C-alpha positions in Angstrom: 11.2 -19.4 -73.7 9.9 -22.8 -72.8 9.3 -23.8 -76.4 12.7 -22.4 -77.4 14.7 -24.3 -74.8 12.9 -27.6 -75.4 13.4 -27.2 -79.2 17.2 -26.8 -78.6 17.3 -30.5 -77.6 15.1 -31.5 -80.6 17.3 -29.8 -83.1 20.7 -31.3 -82.2 21.5 -34.6 -83.9 24.7 -34.0 -82.1 28.2 -35.3 -82.6 28.6 -36.7 -79.1 32.3 -37.5 -78.4 33.6 -40.3 -76.2 36.7 -39.2 -74.3 38.8 -39.8 -71.3 37.6 -37.5 -68.5 39.4 -37.6 -65.2 40.6 -41.2 -65.7 37.1 -42.4 -66.5 35.8 -42.7 -70.0 32.7 -40.7 -70.7 30.6 -39.3 -73.5 31.0 -35.6 -72.6 31.0 -33.5 -75.8 27.6 -32.5 -77.1 28.7 -30.9 -80.4 32.3 -30.3 -81.2 31.5 -28.7 -84.6 30.0 -25.5 -83.2 31.8 -22.3 -84.2 29.8 -20.2 -81.9 31.3 -19.7 -78.4 30.2 -18.8 -74.9 32.6 -16.1 -73.6 31.2 -15.8 -70.1 29.1 -18.4 -68.3 26.7 -17.0 -65.7 26.3 -18.4 -62.2 24.5 -21.7 -62.4 24.7 -22.8 -58.8 22.5 -21.4 -56.0 19.7 -20.4 -58.4 16.2 -20.2 -57.2 14.3 -23.4 -57.9 10.6 -22.9 -57.0 8.1 -25.1 -58.8 4.6 -23.6 -58.6 2.2 -25.1 -56.1 -0.3 -27.4 -57.8 -4.0 -27.4 -57.0 -6.7 -29.3 -58.7 -10.4 -28.3 -58.4 -13.4 -30.6 -58.4 -14.5 -29.0 -61.7 -11.2 -29.9 -63.3 -11.5 -33.5 -62.1 -15.1 -33.7 -63.4 -14.1 -32.2 -66.8 -11.2 -34.7 -67.2 -13.5 -37.6 -66.3 -16.0 -36.4 -68.8 -13.3 -36.2 -71.5 -12.3 -39.8 -70.7 -15.9 -40.9 -70.9 -16.3 -39.2 -74.3 -14.0 -41.8 -75.8 -16.6 -44.5 -75.2 -19.5 -42.6 -76.8 -21.2 -43.6 -80.1 -23.1 -42.0 -82.9 -26.8 -42.8 -82.7 -29.6 -42.1 -85.1 -31.9 -39.1 -84.5 -35.3 -40.8 -85.3 -37.4 -37.7 -86.1 -34.8 -35.9 -88.3 -34.9 -36.7 -92.0 -33.4 -33.7 -93.8 -29.6 -33.0 -93.5 -28.6 -29.4 -92.6 -25.3 -27.7 -92.3 -23.8 -28.5 -88.9 -25.5 -31.9 -88.7 -23.5 -35.0 -88.1 -24.5 -37.7 -90.6 -23.6 -41.2 -91.6 -23.0 -41.7 -95.3 -21.7 -44.3 -97.7 -19.9 -43.2 -100.8 -18.0 -44.5 -103.8 -15.5 -42.4 -105.7 -14.4 -43.1 -109.3 -11.7 -41.5 -111.5 -11.9 -42.1 -115.2 -14.6 -44.7 -114.4 -12.4 -46.7 -112.0 -12.6 -46.7 -108.2 -9.5 -45.2 -106.5 -7.8 -46.0 -103.2 -9.5 -44.3 -100.2 -12.4 -43.1 -102.3 -15.0 -45.6 -101.0 -16.7 -46.3 -97.6 -19.7 -48.2 -96.5 -20.1 -46.2 -93.3 -18.6 -42.8 -92.6 -19.5 -40.3 -89.9 -19.2 -36.7 -91.1 -20.2 -33.3 -89.7 -21.5 -31.2 -92.6 -19.8 -27.8 -92.9 -16.6 -28.8 -91.2 -14.6 -28.9 -94.4 -13.3 -32.4 -93.8 -14.0 -33.4 -97.4 -13.0 -31.8 -100.6 -14.9 -28.7 -101.8 -18.4 -29.6 -102.9 -18.7 -33.0 -101.3 -20.5 -31.8 -98.1 -22.7 -29.3 -100.0 -24.0 -32.2 -102.1 -25.4 -33.9 -98.9 -26.9 -30.7 -97.3 -30.7 -30.6 -98.0 -30.9 -34.3 -98.9 -33.3 -36.7 -97.2 -32.3 -39.8 -95.4 -32.0 -42.6 -97.9 -31.3 -40.3 -100.9 -28.4 -41.0 -103.2 -26.7 -38.2 -105.1 -24.0 -38.2 -107.7 -21.6 -35.3 -107.9 -18.6 -34.4 -110.1 -15.7 -32.8 -108.1 -12.1 -31.9 -108.5 -9.3 -32.7 -106.0 -7.1 -29.7 -105.0 -3.8 -29.4 -106.8 -1.9 -29.6 -103.5 -3.9 -32.6 -102.1 -1.7 -34.8 -99.9 -2.4 -37.9 -102.1 -0.5 -37.1 -105.3 -2.4 -39.9 -107.2 -5.6 -37.9 -107.1 -4.3 -34.3 -106.7 -5.9 -32.1 -109.4 -7.9 -34.9 -110.8 -11.6 -34.9 -111.8 -13.6 -37.5 -109.8 -17.2 -38.6 -109.4 -18.7 -39.5 -106.1 -21.9 -41.4 -105.5 -23.1 -40.5 -102.0 -25.9 -42.1 -100.0 -27.3 -40.4 -96.8 -27.8 -43.3 -94.3 -28.9 -41.4 -91.3 -28.6 -38.1 -89.3 -27.2 -38.7 -85.9 -25.9 -37.4 -82.6 -23.0 -38.3 -80.4 -24.2 -40.0 -77.2 -21.9 -40.5 -74.3 -22.4 -43.5 -71.9 -23.8 -42.9 -68.4 -21.1 -42.8 -65.7 -22.0 -45.7 -63.5 -20.1 -48.1 -61.3 -20.8 -50.9 -63.7 -19.5 -48.9 -66.7 -16.3 -47.8 -64.9 -15.6 -51.4 -63.8 -16.1 -52.9 -67.2 -14.4 -50.3 -69.3 -12.0 -48.4 -67.2 -10.9 -51.1 -64.7 -11.8 -49.2 -61.6 -13.9 -50.6 -58.9 -16.4 -47.8 -59.0 -17.0 -44.1 -59.9 -15.3 -42.9 -56.7 -12.1 -44.8 -57.4 -12.1 -43.4 -61.0 -12.6 -39.9 -59.6 -9.7 -40.3 -57.1 -7.4 -41.7 -59.8 -8.2 -38.9 -62.1 -7.4 -36.3 -59.4 -4.1 -38.0 -58.7 -3.2 -38.1 -62.3 -4.0 -34.4 -62.7 -1.9 -33.5 -59.7 1.0 -35.6 -61.0 0.8 -34.0 -64.4 0.6 -30.5 -62.9 3.7 -31.2 -60.8 5.6 -32.4 -63.8 4.6 -29.2 -65.7 5.5 -27.0 -62.7 8.9 -28.7 -62.4 9.6 -28.3 -66.1 8.7 -24.6 -65.9 11.0 -24.0 -62.9 13.8 -25.8 -64.7 13.3 -23.7 -67.8 13.2 -20.5 -65.7 16.7 -21.4 -64.3 18.0 -22.0 -67.8 16.5 -18.7 -69.0 18.3 -16.9 -66.1 21.6 -18.5 -67.0 21.2 -17.6 -70.7 20.2 -14.0 -70.0 23.3 -13.5 -67.8 25.8 -15.3 -70.0 27.7 -13.8 -72.9 28.1 -15.4 -76.3 29.8 -14.9 -79.7 27.4 -16.5 -82.2 28.4 -17.3 -85.8 25.8 -15.9 -88.1 26.1 -18.7 -90.7 25.5 -21.2 -87.8 22.4 -19.3 -86.7 21.1 -19.3 -90.2 21.6 -23.0 -90.6 19.9 -23.8 -87.3 17.0 -21.6 -88.4 16.7 -23.4 -91.7 16.9 -26.8 -90.0 14.2 -25.7 -87.5 11.8 -24.5 -90.3 12.5 -27.7 -92.3 11.7 -29.8 -89.2 8.4 -28.1 -88.6 7.5 -28.4 -92.3 8.1 -32.1 -92.1 5.9 -32.4 -89.0 3.1 -30.6 -90.9 3.5 -33.0 -93.9 3.4 -35.9 -91.5 0.1 -34.7 -90.0 -1.3 -34.0 -93.5 -1.5 -30.3 -92.8 -0.3 -27.2 -94.4 2.7 -25.5 -92.8 0.6 -22.5 -91.8 -2.1 -24.6 -90.2 0.4 -26.6 -88.3 2.1 -23.5 -86.9 -1.3 -22.1 -85.9 -2.6 -25.3 -84.2 0.6 -26.5 -82.4 2.6 -23.3 -82.0 -0.1 -20.7 -81.7 1.5 -18.5 -84.3 1.4 -17.6 -88.0 3.9 -18.1 -90.8 4.7 -14.4 -90.7 5.2 -14.2 -87.0 7.2 -17.4 -87.0 9.6 -15.9 -89.6 10.2 -13.1 -87.1 10.7 -15.5 -84.1 12.7 -18.2 -85.8 16.1 -16.3 -85.7 15.8 -15.7 -82.0 14.8 -19.4 -81.5 17.8 -20.6 -83.4 20.1 -18.3 -81.4 18.6 -19.6 -78.1 19.1 -23.2 -79.3 22.8 -22.6 -79.9 23.2 -20.7 -76.6 21.5 -23.6 -74.8 24.0 -26.1 -76.2 26.9 -23.9 -75.3 25.7 -23.5 -71.7 25.2 -27.2 -71.3 28.6 -27.9 -72.7 30.3 -25.3 -70.5 28.8 -26.8 -67.4 29.7 -30.4 -68.5 33.3 -29.2 -68.9 33.5 -27.3 -65.6 31.8 -30.0 -63.5 33.4 -33.0 -65.3 30.0 -34.5 -66.2 29.4 -37.2 -68.8 27.6 -40.4 -69.7 29.4 -43.7 -69.4 28.8 -46.6 -71.8 27.4 -48.5 -68.7 24.9 -45.8 -68.0 23.9 -45.7 -71.7 23.3 -49.5 -71.7 21.3 -49.3 -68.6 19.1 -46.6 -70.1 18.6 -48.5 -73.3 17.6 -51.6 -71.4 14.9 -49.6 -69.5 13.6 -48.0 -72.7 13.6 -51.4 -74.5 11.5 -52.9 -71.8 9.1 -50.0 -71.8 8.7 -50.0 -75.6 8.8 -53.9 -75.9 11.9 -54.2 -78.1 13.5 -57.7 -78.5 17.1 -56.6 -79.2 19.5 -53.6 -78.8 20.1 -53.7 -82.6 16.4 -53.4 -83.3 16.1 -50.5 -80.8 19.1 -48.6 -82.1 17.8 -49.0 -85.6 14.8 -46.8 -84.5 16.6 -44.6 -82.0 20.0 -43.1 -82.8 22.5 -43.8 -80.0 24.1 -40.4 -80.1 20.7 -38.7 -79.8 19.9 -40.8 -76.7 23.2 -39.9 -75.1 22.6 -36.2 -76.0 19.3 -36.4 -74.0 21.1 -38.1 -71.1 23.8 -35.3 -71.1 21.0 -32.7 -71.0 19.4 -34.5 -68.1 22.7 -34.8 -66.2 23.4 -31.0 -66.5 19.9 -30.0 -65.5 19.8 -32.4 -62.6 23.1 -30.9 -61.5 21.7 -27.4 -61.6 18.6 -28.5 -59.6 20.7 -30.3 -57.0 22.8 -27.2 -56.5 19.8 -24.8 -56.5 18.1 -23.1 -53.6 14.7 -24.7 -53.2 11.8 -23.8 -51.0 
């Protein structure tokens, strides 16, 4: 449910309407084009709002510190290893040519690669396995037909590969000196304390988000709707198209993207997507119904204040530049969502 509710906000490039509301002009209509309707709005005041308690163990702190430390590691040569094996991390240089000419992205003087990970096109890594440090090998390969770079997709290419060294990833030692120089903390203990505080803060944000989603789930389950099937189908298609565009942006196949980021398969997602689309529409209808009943909305002044804060955070020089990158109506939509959810929380029964 959490993914579904969050995605409702992502889907709606909404037609926010500016109107007079109780003598005060506000943006207060999320999407006037919806044909689907909410026929009965469930109780949304007095709900149970109980964010889970957050505890952070010493092991979690140490693990997070180690993860931070790993960003400062480096690959170093293994002196006594001379033959590359599958699973080894190696440094190579290579030059790729197509029809006798070098092509963009096909050449590197120094490239770290783990043999067997499948990072390179088929046959590339196999050509390095079994070679000695210092060896140069030439191999003829073919780029996949569906390769992300259309210039080389399906093309025959030749790579000249040199094995520079076999290496291992070495992390720096966690010392007061390293922390002060690289992480800007006075010492290791200060780093440890800051890490714990960050984990607690992050855990509290997650717990609060889960508690808010639980309240919205309760409202949705107890409300009644009349959903237009064509609208549900369109939302479903838009949702799938959006995930496909994300996959393309990351240079991944659609199936791999769903597996990595959604923890599902294409087949399972096909089954789930209709329900997700329905929940997206239901969420909009619930928010709109509460906006109408409670006379909520976003004023132009509130919008300008929010934009100013976002501009400062993202270091924009002008409103025009900011709004060129961030659609005004989408920002107002997010603000309306926040207004409604904050209203629900303020009127909830908390521990």
